[in-house]
TORNU-717559 format. One line per 2 residues: number of its first residue (from 1); their letters; for each residue z, x, y of N, C-alpha, C, O. Coordinates in Angstrom, 2 decimals, always signed. Each point is the difference from the previous one (the first is absolute). Example, Ala and Ser with C-alpha at 12.3 -4.5 7.8 and 13.67 -1.06 7.14 Angstrom:
1> as> +7.80 +13.19 -5.69 +0.00 -0.89 +1.19 +0.00 +0.90 +1.20 +0.66 +1.04 -0.02  -1.38 -1.39 +1.07 +0.06 +0.82 +1.19 +0.73 -0.77 +1.09 +0.17 +0.51 +1.11
//
This chain:
1> mh> +25.47 -81.79 +86.33 +0.02 -0.98 -1.06 +1.43 -0.66 -0.05 +0.98 +0.74 -0.01  -0.86 -1.93 -0.01 +1.28 -0.72 -0.10 +0.34 -0.22 -1.51 -0.85 -0.34 -0.83
3> ss> +2.17 +0.56 +0.54 +0.38 -0.34 -1.31 +1.38 -0.67 +0.11 +0.70 +0.19 +0.99  -0.32 -0.99 -2.01 +1.31 -0.54 -0.14 +0.38 -0.03 -1.46 -0.85 +0.02 -0.89
5> rl> +2.13 -0.05 +0.70 +0.56 -0.18 -1.34 +0.52 -1.35 -0.12 +0.72 -0.49 +0.87  -1.08 -0.11 -1.92 +0.43 -1.46 -0.24 +0.64 -0.10 -1.37 -0.58 +0.32 -1.04
7> gv> +1.81 -0.79 +1.11 +0.77 -0.21 -1.23 -0.31 -1.47 -0.44 +0.10 -0.95 +0.78  -0.47 +0.85 -1.98 -0.37 -1.33 -0.45 +0.84 -0.39 -1.25 +0.17 +0.79 -0.93
9> ml> +0.35 -2.04 +0.94 +0.86 -0.40 -1.05 -0.85 -0.47 -1.10 -0.91 -0.80 +0.18  +1.23 +1.32 -1.34 -0.71 -0.38 -1.24 +0.87 -0.49 -1.13 +1.16 +0.38 -0.12
11> cv> -1.69 -1.16 -0.67 +0.73 -0.35 -1.24 -0.89 +0.19 -1.15 -1.22 -0.15 +0.11  +1.79 +0.48 -1.23 -0.73 +0.11 -1.21 +0.56 -1.04 -0.99 +0.77 -0.87 +0.40
13> sl> -1.15 +0.95 -1.65 +0.11 -1.14 -0.92 +1.47 -0.38 -0.24 +0.24 -1.10 -0.49  +0.71 +1.92 +0.80 +1.45 -0.33 -0.26 +0.56 -0.80 +1.20 +1.10 -0.53 -0.10
15> sp> -1.79 +0.44 +1.18 +0.46 -0.65 +1.18 -0.41 -1.52 +0.02 -0.67 -0.48 -0.92  +1.11 -0.27 +2.00 -0.27 -1.38 +0.00 -1.55 -0.40 +0.06 -0.37 -1.14 -0.29
17> ct> -0.45 +2.06 +0.65 -1.41 -0.37 +0.02 -0.71 +0.67 -1.16 +0.63 +0.71 -0.78  -1.94 -0.92 +0.65 -0.73 +0.40 -1.14 -0.82 +1.24 +0.17 -0.42 +0.34 +1.11
19> es> +0.17 +0.36 -2.25 -0.91 +1.17 -0.03 -1.29 -0.56 -0.69 +0.07 -0.62 -1.07  -1.20 +0.84 +1.71 -1.19 -0.44 -0.54 -1.05 +1.14 -0.14 -0.44 +0.59 +0.98
21> gg> +0.07 -0.31 -2.21 -1.01 +1.01 -0.28 +0.58 +1.39 +0.48 -0.79 +0.89 +0.31  +2.04 -0.72 -0.25 +0.58 +1.28 +0.40 +0.10 +0.11 +1.54 +0.29 +1.09 +0.50
23> gl> -0.52 -2.15 +0.25 +0.06 +0.05 +1.39 +1.44 -0.24 +0.52 +0.82 -0.63 -0.67  -0.54 +1.13 +1.82 +1.40 -0.26 +0.65 -0.15 -0.99 +1.15 -1.00 +0.01 +0.72
25> yv> +1.99 -0.84 -0.55 -0.02 -1.00 +1.05 +1.15 +0.12 +0.97 +1.06 +0.55 -0.32  -1.27 -1.05 +1.47 +1.07 -0.05 +1.00 +1.21 -0.79 -0.55 -0.16 -1.11 -0.51
27> sp> +1.28 +1.64 +0.60 +1.23 -0.67 -0.49 +0.35 -1.19 +0.75 -0.23 -0.02 +1.21  +0.77 -1.02 -1.80 +0.43 -1.22 +0.74 +1.09 +0.33 +0.97 +0.12 -0.72 +0.99
29> hf> +0.73 +1.78 -1.17 +1.11 +0.22 +0.91 +0.17 +1.49 +0.10 +0.05 +0.67 -1.04  +0.04 -0.11 +2.23 +0.13 +1.36 +0.36 +1.04 +0.73 -0.93 -0.35 +0.91 -0.77
31> gr> +1.65 -1.35 +0.88 +1.07 +0.67 -0.68 +0.01 -0.04 -1.48 +0.66 +0.82 -0.64  -1.43 -1.82 +0.05 -0.07 -0.17 -1.40 -1.26 +0.51 -0.61 -0.30 -0.32 -1.15
33> aq> -0.44 +1.09 +1.89 -1.27 +0.62 -0.55 +0.31 +0.93 -1.10 +1.01 +0.69 +0.06  -1.84 -0.63 -1.06 +0.16 +0.87 -1.15 -0.16 +1.37 +0.44 +0.73 +0.87 -0.47
35> cf> -1.72 -0.57 +1.41 -0.33 +1.32 +0.49 -0.66 -0.15 +1.33 -0.29 -1.11 +0.46  +0.06 +2.24 +0.18 -0.58 +0.03 +1.36 -1.21 +1.05 -0.01 +0.15 +1.14 -0.46
37> ai> -1.21 -1.54 +0.92 -1.18 +0.94 +0.10 -0.07 +0.51 +1.42 +0.22 -0.79 +0.92  -0.49 +2.01 -0.69 -0.08 +0.67 +1.23 -1.46 +0.36 +0.12 -0.57 +0.74 -0.81
39> ye> -0.03 -1.30 +1.86 -1.46 +0.28 +0.29 -0.11 +0.74 +1.35 +0.79 -0.19 +0.93  -1.81 +1.05 -0.89 -0.35 +0.67 +1.26 -1.42 -0.67 +0.37 -0.98 -0.01 -0.75
41> iy> +1.06 -0.53 +2.01 -1.30 -0.79 +0.30 -0.57 +0.72 +1.27 +0.66 +0.09 +1.03  -1.89 +0.40 -1.16 -0.69 +0.65 +1.11 -1.02 -1.03 +0.47 -0.18 -1.04 -0.65
43> dd> -0.48 +1.31 +1.75 -1.07 -0.84 +0.54 -1.06 -0.33 -1.04 -0.49 -1.12 -0.08  +0.15 +2.18 -0.74 -1.06 -0.13 -0.98 +0.40 +0.09 -1.49 -0.86 +0.03 -0.88
45> si> +2.21 +0.00 +0.61 +0.35 +0.20 -1.42 +1.33 -0.61 -0.24 +0.76 -0.21 +0.94  -0.45 -0.09 -2.16 +1.26 -0.46 -0.48 +0.39 +0.83 -1.19 -0.80 +0.11 -0.93
47> km> +1.98 +0.48 +0.90 +0.45 +0.87 -1.14 +1.42 -0.41 -0.39 +0.89 -0.09 +0.85  -0.69 -0.16 -2.16 +1.35 -0.33 -0.46 +0.63 +1.40 -0.21 -0.60 +0.86 -0.65
49> la> +1.77 -0.64 +1.21 +0.72 +1.20 -0.09 +0.97 +0.03 -1.18 +0.10 +0.99 -0.72  +0.61 -2.13 +0.54 +1.06 -0.07 -1.00 +0.33 -1.45 -0.32 -0.21 -0.90 +0.81
51> ve> +0.70 +0.71 -1.98 +0.70 -1.26 -0.38 +1.39 +0.32 -0.43 +0.24 +0.68 -1.00  +0.68 -1.19 +1.80 +1.46 +0.29 -0.19 +0.65 -1.16 -0.67 -0.26 -1.13 +0.41
53> kn> +1.10 +1.31 -1.42 +0.78 -1.06 -0.59 +1.06 -0.41 +0.96 +0.51 +0.83 +0.75  -0.13 -2.15 -0.74 +0.98 -0.46 +0.86 +1.29 +0.69 -0.35 +0.40 -0.07 -1.16
55> pi> +0.32 +0.78 +2.15 +1.13 +0.78 -0.36 +1.25 -0.90 -0.23 +1.05 +0.52 -0.35  -1.15 -1.81 +0.53 +1.16 -0.90 -0.17 -0.18 -0.71 -1.36 -1.02 -0.62 -0.29
57> ap> +2.04 +0.76 -0.48 -0.01 -0.67 -1.39 -0.01 -1.49 +0.24 +0.59 -0.48 +0.96  -1.31 -0.33 -1.91 -0.06 -1.48 +0.28 +1.39 -0.65 +0.13 +0.14 -0.96 +0.76
59> me> +0.83 +1.42 -1.42 +1.33 -0.62 +0.09 +0.60 +0.16 +1.32 +0.95 -0.73 +0.31  -1.43 +1.67 +0.57 +0.65 +0.29 +1.20 -0.63 -0.73 +1.26 +0.45 +0.15 +1.14
61> yg> -1.51 -0.95 -1.44 -0.57 -0.77 +1.12 +1.00 -0.90 +0.74 +0.93 -0.56 -0.58  -1.17 +0.44 +1.88 +0.89 -0.92 +0.70 +1.34 +0.54 +0.36 +0.89 -0.75 +0.42
63> rg> -0.71 +2.02 -0.57 +1.28 +0.56 +0.34 -0.07 +1.04 +1.17 +0.78 +0.95 +0.07  -1.71 -1.20 +0.79 -0.13 +0.88 +1.21 -0.49 +1.37 -0.29 +0.28 +0.92 +0.77
65> rg> -1.03 -0.74 -1.86 -0.45 +1.38 -0.35 -1.50 +0.20 +0.42 -0.60 +1.03 -0.31  +0.05 -1.98 +0.99 -1.45 +0.18 +0.50 -0.16 +1.23 +0.80 -1.13 +0.50 +0.05
67> hi> +2.11 +0.04 +0.57 -0.10 +1.24 +0.78 -0.53 +1.09 -0.81 -0.71 +0.86 +0.52  +1.02 -0.84 -1.88 -0.45 +1.11 -0.83 -1.51 -0.07 -0.09 -0.65 +1.04 +0.05
69> ii> +0.08 -2.20 -0.18 -1.49 -0.16 -0.07 -0.60 +0.47 +1.32 -1.00 +0.72 +0.00  +1.61 -1.12 +1.13 -0.65 +0.34 +1.27 +0.14 +1.47 +0.22 -0.96 +0.62 +0.46
71> dm> +2.06 -0.02 -0.76 +0.15 +1.49 +0.18 -1.09 +0.67 -0.81 -0.57 +0.97 +0.49  +0.23 -1.42 -1.73 -1.01 +0.54 -0.82 -1.31 -0.02 +0.77 -0.65 +1.03 +0.13
73> ll> +0.25 -2.20 +0.37 -1.24 -0.16 +0.71 -0.01 +0.82 +1.24 -1.06 +0.54 +0.32  +2.09 -0.40 +0.42 +0.02 +0.79 +1.25 -0.14 +1.46 -0.33 -0.57 +0.72 +0.82
75> ry> +1.03 -0.21 -1.92 -0.19 +1.35 -0.40 -1.56 +0.28 -0.19 -0.43 +1.14 +0.18  -0.35 -2.08 -0.52 -1.46 +0.16 -0.09 -0.59 -0.14 +1.43 -1.20 +0.27 +0.11
77> gv> +1.83 -0.62 +0.91 -0.53 -0.17 +1.26 -0.86 -1.30 +0.10 -1.01 -0.03 +0.71  +1.42 -1.02 -1.44 -0.73 -1.25 +0.04 +0.06 -0.63 +1.42 +1.04 -0.07 +0.66
79> eg> -2.20 -0.35 -0.28 -0.11 -0.63 +1.35 -0.19 -1.50 -0.09 +0.08 -0.69 +1.02  -0.33 +0.16 -2.20 -0.23 -1.50 -0.17 +0.19 -0.37 -1.43 -0.19 +0.81 -0.91
81> vi> +0.58 -2.08 +0.71 +0.13 -0.45 -1.35 -0.74 -1.39 -0.08 -0.05 -0.76 +0.97  -0.48 +0.52 -2.12 -0.65 -1.33 -0.22 +1.02 -0.86 -0.93 +0.48 +0.48 -1.03
83> vy> -0.22 -1.64 +1.43 +0.89 -0.81 -0.73 -0.41 -1.45 -0.10 -0.76 -0.50 +0.83  +1.30 -0.19 -1.89 -0.15 -1.43 -0.03 +1.23 -0.64 +0.49 -0.07 -1.01 +0.69
85> ei> +1.24 +1.55 -1.02 +1.28 -0.45 +0.57 +0.81 +1.26 +0.27 -0.16 +1.05 -0.63  +1.02 -1.23 +1.60 +0.97 +1.05 +0.35 +1.23 -0.61 +0.67 -0.13 -0.75 +0.97
87> gs> +1.27 +1.05 -1.46 +1.26 -0.53 +0.49 +0.37 +0.64 +1.41 -0.64 +0.91 +0.51  +1.68 -1.47 +0.02 +0.41 +0.48 +1.40 +0.58 +1.44 -0.04 -0.21 +0.74 +0.97
89> ga> +0.88 -0.34 -1.98 +0.56 +1.37 +0.02 -1.12 +1.02 +0.02 -0.04 +0.84 +0.89  -0.85 -0.91 -1.83 -1.14 +0.89 -0.09 -0.88 -0.11 +1.21 -0.48 +1.02 +0.50
91> fy> +0.27 -2.17 -0.03 -0.97 -0.25 +1.13 +0.61 +0.75 +1.27 -0.71 +0.75 +0.68  +1.92 -0.96 -0.42 +0.58 +0.58 +1.22 +0.13 +1.52 -0.08 -0.24 +0.71 +0.98
93> rl> +0.63 -0.21 -2.17 +0.10 +1.49 -0.17 -1.27 +0.60 +0.12 -0.10 +1.02 +0.68  -1.00 -1.57 -1.30 -1.32 +0.60 +0.17 -0.48 -0.10 +1.47 -0.56 +0.96 +0.52
95> he> +0.79 -2.10 +0.15 -0.32 -0.26 +1.34 +0.65 +1.15 +0.84 -0.68 +0.71 +0.73  +1.97 -0.58 -0.86 +0.70 +1.01 +0.77 -0.52 +1.46 -0.24 +0.15 +0.87 +0.86
97> ag> -0.73 -0.65 -1.98 -0.50 +1.34 -0.29 -1.45 +0.15 +0.47 -0.58 +1.06 -0.20  -0.01 -2.07 +0.80 -1.33 +0.12 +0.56 -1.08 -0.34 -1.07 -1.19 +0.25 +0.20
99> vk> +1.64 -0.82 -1.32 -1.04 -0.32 -1.12 -0.52 -1.42 +0.24 +0.78 -0.94 +0.11  -2.05 +0.80 -0.04 -0.60 -1.28 +0.16 -0.12 -0.73 -1.32 -0.28 +0.60 -1.03
101> if> +0.50 -1.90 +1.07 -0.01 -0.84 -1.19 -1.13 -1.01 +0.10 -0.06 -0.83 +0.91  -0.84 +0.95 -1.90 -1.20 -0.90 -0.07 +0.13 -0.98 -1.14 +0.51 +0.36 -1.07
103> lv> -0.96 -1.57 +1.27 +0.12 -1.06 -0.97 -1.26 -0.36 -0.72 -1.08 -0.08 +0.60  +1.19 -0.14 -1.87 -1.14 -0.55 -0.80 +0.49 -1.51 -0.23 +1.19 -0.27 -0.13
105> dr> -2.18 -0.67 +0.10 +0.25 -1.41 -0.13 +0.18 -0.45 -1.43 +0.34 -1.16 -0.25  -0.57 +2.07 -0.70 +0.06 -0.39 -1.41 +0.17 +1.32 -0.79 -0.24 +1.08 +0.53
107> im> +0.65 -1.20 -1.81 +0.08 +1.18 -0.85 -1.41 +0.37 -0.39 -0.78 -0.81 -0.49  +0.51 +2.03 +0.71 -1.41 +0.54 -0.22 +0.12 +1.48 -0.56 +1.03 +0.68 +0.07
109> ni> -2.23 -0.29 -0.61 -0.16 +1.31 -0.46 +0.28 +0.97 +1.19 -0.45 -0.26 +1.12  +1.19 +1.36 -1.37 +0.35 +0.96 +1.01 -1.24 +0.51 +0.75 -0.01 +0.11 +1.22
111> ee> -1.03 +0.20 -2.00 -1.16 +0.47 +0.64 -0.60 -0.86 +1.06 -0.46 +0.47 +1.04  +0.48 -1.84 -1.35 -0.50 -0.94 +0.92 +0.90 -0.04 +1.27 -0.50 -0.10 +1.12
113> av> +1.81 +0.19 -1.32 +0.93 -0.01 +1.16 -0.26 +1.16 +0.85 -0.05 -0.16 +1.22  -0.14 +1.35 -1.76 -0.25 +1.24 +0.77 -1.31 -0.13 +0.74 -0.11 +0.36 +1.17
115> rl> -0.92 -0.91 -1.91 -1.27 -0.18 +0.72 +0.17 -0.98 +1.24 -0.46 +0.26 +1.11  +1.10 -1.33 -1.39 +0.26 -0.99 +1.20 +0.78 +0.71 +1.09 -0.29 -0.26 +1.17
117> fk> +1.22 +1.12 -1.44 +0.72 +0.69 +1.05 -0.97 +0.92 +0.69 -0.04 +0.00 +1.23  -0.74 +0.77 -1.94 -1.01 +0.93 +0.55 -0.95 -0.77 +1.05 -0.30 +0.46 +1.10
119> eg> -0.09 -1.62 -1.58 -1.00 -0.81 +0.77 +0.77 -0.74 +1.12 -0.63 -0.79 +0.70  +1.91 +0.99 -0.49 +0.72 -0.71 +1.10 +0.23 -1.46 -0.16 +0.16 -0.75 +0.95
121> rl> -0.15 +0.37 -2.24 +0.01 -1.48 -0.23 +1.36 -0.46 -0.46 +0.12 -1.15 -0.43  +0.91 +1.97 +0.49 +1.40 -0.45 -0.31 +0.77 -0.12 +1.31 -0.18 +0.83 +0.89
123> re> +1.01 -1.80 -0.75 +0.78 -0.20 +1.24 +1.30 +0.73 -0.12 +0.59 +0.07 -1.08  -0.12 +0.47 +2.18 +1.28 +0.71 +0.04 +1.15 -1.05 +0.05 -0.04 -0.94 +0.80
125> as> +1.02 +1.11 -1.61 +1.17 -0.92 -0.04 +0.90 +0.23 +1.23 +0.28 +1.13 +0.40  +0.13 -2.20 +0.16 +0.93 +0.06 +1.20 +1.40 -0.36 -0.37 +0.89 +0.02 +0.85
127> kp> -0.67 -0.36 -2.08 +1.27 -0.41 -0.52 +0.04 +0.03 -1.50 -1.05 +0.01 -0.65  +2.30 -0.01 +0.04 +0.02 -0.02 -1.50 -0.81 -1.22 -0.55 -0.14 -1.02 +0.68
129> ve> -0.38 +1.16 -1.91 -0.79 -1.06 -0.61 +0.54 -0.26 -1.38 -0.12 +0.89 -0.85  +0.70 -2.04 +0.57 +0.42 -0.41 -1.33 -0.67 -1.33 -0.24 +0.22 -0.98 +0.72
131> rd> -1.04 +0.99 -1.76 -0.79 -1.27 -0.32 +0.67 -0.72 -1.16 +0.69 +0.60 -0.82  -0.92 -1.92 +0.77 +0.61 -0.76 -1.11 -0.85 +0.11 -1.29 +0.36 -0.57 -1.02
//
């Protein structure tokens, strides 16, 4: 049986996107996510293992501290991440670590994003993605 661990960027009500009915959504930007959900995905099942708070304080964004987030994800053995946007620093560090980066084309409920990943409907990013 094949399995993989997928780190998924989430945001909750205090982040730039919205919380609806208690649901969590893919964050608009990797490094500014409020938290990160770690999923284990098997051929026949999806299991959330943890939701980790972003270890970087909001005032510290943009100061090259994204490696702290990536180190946290790598400790979980994450093999892939789902993002809406990801800057060059995080993209290349994840890529060098062998972590695949998958793109959603809009902000969506995290469960929908994980389902699309499991169905093979997300494309893998070949470069950093920053949208207007």
